[in-house]
C-alpha positions as CSV (number, residue, x, y, z in Angstrom):
1,M,-38.0,191.0,82.3
2,N,-35.6,189.2,80.1
3,S,-32.9,190.9,78.1
4,T,-34.6,190.4,74.8
5,I,-37.7,192.2,75.8
6,M,-35.7,195.0,77.4
7,K,-33.7,195.4,74.1
8,N,-36.9,195.5,72.0
9,L,-38.4,198.2,74.3
10,M,-35.3,200.3,74.0
11,I,-35.3,200.0,70.2
12,W,-39.0,200.9,70.1
13,G,-38.5,203.9,72.4
14,M,-35.6,205.2,70.3
15,S,-37.5,204.8,67.1
16,L,-40.5,206.7,68.6
17,F,-38.2,209.5,69.7
18,L,-36.6,209.8,66.3
19,L,-40.1,209.9,64.6
20,L,-41.3,212.6,67.0
21,T,-38.1,214.6,66.4
22,L,-38.4,214.4,62.6
23,A,-42.1,215.4,62.8
24,A,-41.2,218.4,64.9
25,C,-38.5,219.5,62.5
26,S,-40.8,219.0,59.5
27,Y,-43.5,221.1,61.2
28,S,-41.0,223.9,62.0
29,E,-39.7,223.9,58.5
30,N,-43.2,224.0,57.0
31,A,-44.2,226.8,59.4
32,L,-41.1,228.8,58.5
33,T,-41.8,228.2,54.8
34,Q,-45.4,229.3,55.2
35,Q,-44.3,232.5,57.1
36,T,-41.8,233.3,54.3
37,V,-44.4,232.8,51.6
38,E,-46.9,235.0,53.5
39,A,-44.2,237.7,53.9
40,D,-43.4,237.6,50.2
41,T,-47.0,237.8,49.2
42,A,-48.3,240.3,51.8
43,T,-49.4,243.6,50.4
44,K,-50.3,247.0,51.7
45,S,-52.2,250.0,50.4
46,Y,-50.1,253.1,49.3
47,T,-51.5,256.5,48.3
48,T,-49.7,258.1,45.4
49,Q,-49.0,261.8,45.1
50,S,-52.2,262.1,42.9
51,G,-54.3,260.5,45.6
52,E,-54.6,257.1,43.9
53,Q,-54.6,253.9,46.0
54,V,-52.2,251.3,44.9
55,E,-51.7,247.8,46.4
56,I,-48.0,247.2,46.7
57,P,-45.8,244.4,48.2
58,A,-45.2,244.9,51.9
59,Q,-41.6,243.8,51.4
60,P,-40.6,244.3,47.7
61,Q,-37.7,242.2,46.7
62,R,-37.2,243.1,43.0
63,I,-37.5,246.8,42.4
64,I,-37.3,248.8,39.2
65,Y,-36.4,252.4,39.6
66,L,-36.8,254.9,36.7
67,G,-35.7,258.5,37.5
68,S,-32.8,260.7,38.5
69,T,-32.0,259.6,42.1
70,L,-31.3,255.9,42.0
71,E,-28.5,256.6,44.5
72,D,-31.2,257.2,47.2
73,L,-32.3,253.6,47.0
74,L,-28.7,252.4,46.9
75,A,-27.8,254.4,50.0
76,L,-30.8,252.8,51.8
77,K,-29.7,249.3,50.6
78,L,-33.0,248.6,48.8
79,P,-33.1,245.6,46.4
80,V,-33.0,247.3,43.0
81,V,-32.8,244.9,40.0
82,G,-33.1,247.4,37.2
83,A,-32.9,251.1,36.5
84,N,-32.2,253.7,33.7
85,L,-28.5,253.9,34.4
86,V,-28.0,256.9,32.1
87,N,-28.9,259.1,35.0
88,I,-26.0,257.7,37.1
89,S,-23.3,260.5,37.2
90,G,-19.9,260.6,38.7
91,S,-18.5,257.9,40.9
92,F,-21.1,258.2,43.7
93,A,-22.5,254.7,43.1
94,E,-19.2,253.0,42.3
95,G,-19.2,249.4,43.5
96,L,-22.9,249.5,44.3
97,L,-24.5,248.6,40.9
98,T,-23.7,244.9,40.9
99,G,-26.9,243.1,40.0
100,V,-28.6,246.2,38.7
101,Q,-29.6,245.9,35.0
102,D,-29.8,248.9,32.7
103,V,-33.4,249.0,31.3
104,G,-32.7,252.1,29.0
105,N,-34.1,255.5,29.3
106,P,-36.9,256.2,30.1
107,G,-37.2,252.4,30.4
108,D,-37.8,249.6,27.8
109,L,-41.0,247.7,28.7
110,E,-39.7,244.4,27.5
111,K,-36.4,244.7,29.5
112,I,-38.4,245.7,32.6
113,A,-40.8,242.8,32.2
114,A,-37.9,240.3,31.8
115,L,-36.6,241.3,35.2
116,Q,-39.9,240.2,36.8
117,P,-40.1,243.1,39.2
118,D,-42.6,243.2,42.1
119,L,-42.6,247.0,42.3
120,I,-41.8,249.8,39.9
121,L,-41.0,253.4,41.0
122,N,-41.5,255.7,38.0
123,G,-39.9,259.2,38.3
124,Y,-41.4,260.3,35.1
125,T,-44.7,261.2,36.9
126,Q,-46.3,263.2,34.1
127,D,-46.4,260.3,31.6
128,T,-49.7,258.8,32.6
129,E,-49.7,256.4,29.6
130,R,-46.4,255.0,30.6
131,N,-47.5,254.6,34.2
132,T,-50.5,252.6,32.9
133,A,-48.2,250.4,30.7
134,L,-45.8,249.8,33.6
135,S,-48.6,248.9,36.0
136,K,-49.5,246.0,33.8
137,I,-46.0,244.5,34.5
138,A,-46.0,245.2,38.3
139,P,-47.5,247.6,40.8
140,T,-46.2,251.1,39.9
141,I,-45.8,254.2,42.0
142,P,-45.3,257.6,40.3
143,F,-42.4,258.9,42.4
144,N,-41.5,262.5,42.6
145,S,-37.6,262.5,42.5
146,A,-37.7,266.4,42.6
147,L,-38.7,266.4,46.3
148,P,-36.2,267.8,48.7
149,Y,-33.9,265.1,49.9
150,K,-35.3,264.7,53.4
151,K,-38.8,264.3,52.0
152,R,-37.6,261.8,49.5
153,V,-36.0,259.7,52.3
154,Q,-39.2,259.9,54.3
155,E,-41.3,258.9,51.3
156,L,-39.0,255.9,50.6
157,G,-39.3,254.9,54.2
158,T,-43.1,254.9,53.9
159,I,-43.1,253.0,50.6
160,F,-40.7,250.3,51.8
161,G,-41.7,250.1,55.4
162,I,-38.3,251.3,56.6
163,Q,-39.3,254.4,58.5
164,D,-36.8,253.7,61.2
165,E,-33.9,253.4,58.8
166,A,-35.0,256.5,57.0
167,H,-35.1,258.4,60.2
168,Q,-31.6,257.1,61.2
169,W,-30.2,258.2,57.9
170,I,-31.4,261.7,58.3
171,S,-30.2,261.9,61.9
172,K,-26.8,260.5,61.0
173,F,-26.4,262.9,58.1
174,D,-27.5,265.9,60.3
175,S,-24.9,265.0,62.9
176,K,-22.1,264.6,60.3
177,T,-23.1,267.9,58.7
178,K,-22.9,269.7,62.0
179,A,-19.5,268.2,62.7
180,M,-18.2,269.4,59.3
181,W,-19.4,273.0,59.8
182,D,-17.9,273.0,63.3
183,K,-14.5,272.3,61.6
184,I,-14.9,274.9,58.8
185,K,-16.0,277.7,61.2
186,L,-17.4,280.4,59.0
187,T,-17.9,283.9,60.2
188,D,-21.4,285.3,60.6
189,G,-22.9,286.5,57.4
190,E,-20.3,284.9,55.1
191,T,-22.1,284.2,51.8
192,A,-21.6,281.7,49.0
193,T,-22.8,281.3,45.4
194,V,-23.0,278.2,43.2
195,F,-22.5,278.8,39.5
196,L,-23.1,276.0,36.9
197,Q,-21.4,276.1,33.5
198,L,-23.2,274.1,30.9
199,G,-21.7,274.8,27.5
200,K,-22.0,278.5,26.9
201,Q,-24.8,278.9,29.4
202,L,-24.0,280.1,32.9
203,Y,-26.5,279.4,35.7
204,V,-26.7,280.5,39.3
205,M,-28.2,277.9,41.6
206,G,-30.6,278.1,44.4
207,N,-30.9,276.1,47.6
208,R,-31.1,272.7,46.0
209,S,-28.4,270.3,44.9
210,L,-25.1,271.6,46.3
211,G,-27.0,274.4,48.0
212,V,-28.9,272.1,50.4
213,V,-25.6,271.7,52.3
214,L,-24.0,275.1,51.7
215,Y,-27.1,277.0,52.9
216,Q,-27.8,275.0,56.0
217,E,-28.2,276.8,59.3
218,Q,-24.5,276.5,60.2
219,G,-23.4,277.1,56.7
220,F,-23.1,280.1,54.4
221,A,-25.6,282.9,54.2
222,I,-27.6,283.3,51.0
223,P,-26.8,286.3,48.8
224,P,-29.8,288.6,48.6
225,A,-30.2,288.4,44.8
226,I,-30.4,284.6,45.1
227,E,-33.0,284.8,47.8
228,E,-35.1,287.3,46.0
229,N,-34.9,286.1,42.4
230,I,-34.6,282.3,42.8
231,I,-35.5,280.9,46.2
232,S,-38.5,283.1,47.0
233,K,-39.9,282.3,43.6
234,N,-39.4,278.5,44.2
235,Y,-37.0,278.3,41.3
236,T,-34.1,275.9,41.3
237,F,-31.8,278.1,39.2
238,N,-31.6,281.1,36.9
239,E,-29.6,281.6,33.7
240,I,-27.6,284.8,34.0
241,S,-25.3,286.9,31.8
242,E,-21.8,288.0,32.8
243,E,-23.0,291.5,33.5
244,L,-25.0,290.1,36.5
245,L,-22.1,288.4,38.1
246,P,-21.4,291.1,40.7
247,E,-25.1,291.0,41.7
248,Y,-25.2,287.3,42.5
249,A,-21.6,286.6,43.6
250,G,-21.1,285.9,47.3
251,D,-17.9,285.8,49.4
252,H,-17.2,282.3,48.2
253,L,-17.8,281.0,44.7
254,F,-18.4,277.3,43.9
255,V,-18.1,276.8,40.1
256,L,-19.5,273.5,38.7
257,V,-18.4,272.7,35.2
258,L,-19.8,270.1,32.9
259,D,-17.2,267.6,31.8
260,N,-16.9,268.5,28.1
261,S,-14.5,270.6,26.2
262,E,-17.0,273.4,25.4
263,S,-18.1,273.9,29.0
264,Q,-14.5,273.8,30.3
265,A,-13.3,276.3,27.6
266,E,-16.2,278.6,28.4
267,S,-15.5,278.5,32.2
268,E,-11.9,279.2,31.6
269,R,-12.7,282.1,29.4
270,L,-15.1,283.5,32.0
271,Q,-12.6,283.2,34.8
272,Q,-10.0,285.1,32.7
273,S,-12.5,287.9,32.0
274,P,-12.1,291.4,33.5
275,M,-15.5,291.3,35.1
276,W,-14.7,288.0,36.9
277,K,-11.4,289.4,38.2
278,T,-13.2,292.3,39.9
279,L,-15.3,290.0,42.1
280,P,-14.3,290.2,45.9
281,A,-14.4,286.4,46.1
282,V,-11.9,286.1,43.3
283,K,-9.6,288.7,44.8
284,A,-9.7,286.8,48.1
285,G,-9.0,283.5,46.4
286,H,-12.3,281.9,47.5
287,I,-13.0,280.1,44.2
288,Y,-13.7,276.3,44.2
289,T,-14.1,274.6,40.9
290,A,-15.5,271.1,40.6
291,S,-17.4,268.8,38.2
292,A,-21.0,269.4,37.4
293,D,-21.6,265.9,38.7
294,W,-21.9,267.6,42.1
295,N,-25.0,269.4,40.9
296,T,-27.2,266.8,42.7
297,D,-28.7,266.1,46.0
298,N,-28.8,262.3,45.8
299,L,-28.0,260.7,49.1
300,L,-24.7,259.1,48.1
301,A,-23.5,262.4,46.7
302,L,-24.5,264.3,49.9
303,E,-22.7,261.7,52.0
304,Q,-19.5,262.1,50.0
305,L,-19.9,265.9,49.8
306,L,-19.3,266.1,53.6
307,E,-15.8,264.7,52.9
308,E,-15.2,266.7,49.8
309,L,-16.3,270.2,50.8
310,P,-13.6,270.8,53.5
311,Q,-11.0,269.6,51.0
312,W,-12.2,272.1,48.3
313,M,-12.0,274.9,50.7
314,N,-8.5,274.0,52.0
315,R,-6.9,273.8,48.5
């Protein structure tokens, strides 16, 4: 075989190899693209709290959240593109709102539609007309943001197909909580009360918000009046008068004050009153005052509370 024929065969062989390689790459790219499209368009059936079946994206990529616990979704790193940011309080979500547009409160339909969401979570569950209007923009789930935090995490895990991540968050939080209480080391039966000052109104809180951590198994005991008049009746809080302070006050008092002049002045007046100064917790110096922003059990706040609570008690 002469050199010319050999050269032509080599060129032909190399060309065939190149064509086969390009074809294989093209097939792999097309297959990957098809898989991506299928993943983006795949749906699943979800049963709402009212028993309604809703078809939702299996992997939502553009979420609108309307409600009071946006921080839950941020903690779980879900792709939120819009929310009613008026409900964001304190600095819990600092640095995590990049790319999240404010759609107003309870949510402007035009602003929501402009963001082209593929799923909407509506925390205003009682507004059926609004749910209907939102569902014309994208699949909409009436979401109960008043659920206890662990149930909210589990529900978000079900909605977004991240049950493992939701379970991991709960397990990690439980472990950190136990480590915190191991350091604080309360004595058996030590009680605590959470008071909330909103303007001239004084409230005593139950086992939600700050109470979900304070009243854990390793934490503080619950004063009998709070157990009887709030928790056993499934209330979140009760408004009380100054005369009832001794009845509700525990061995430690956590005073949450709204960040405005009226609330702060009223809290200062209360803490200078003769009735307040007779409380055992006051005499023992077990008073911890903080912003009313902590009157929440959103996941970011709870994570940060495990760092803050020991510092409050060591001041």
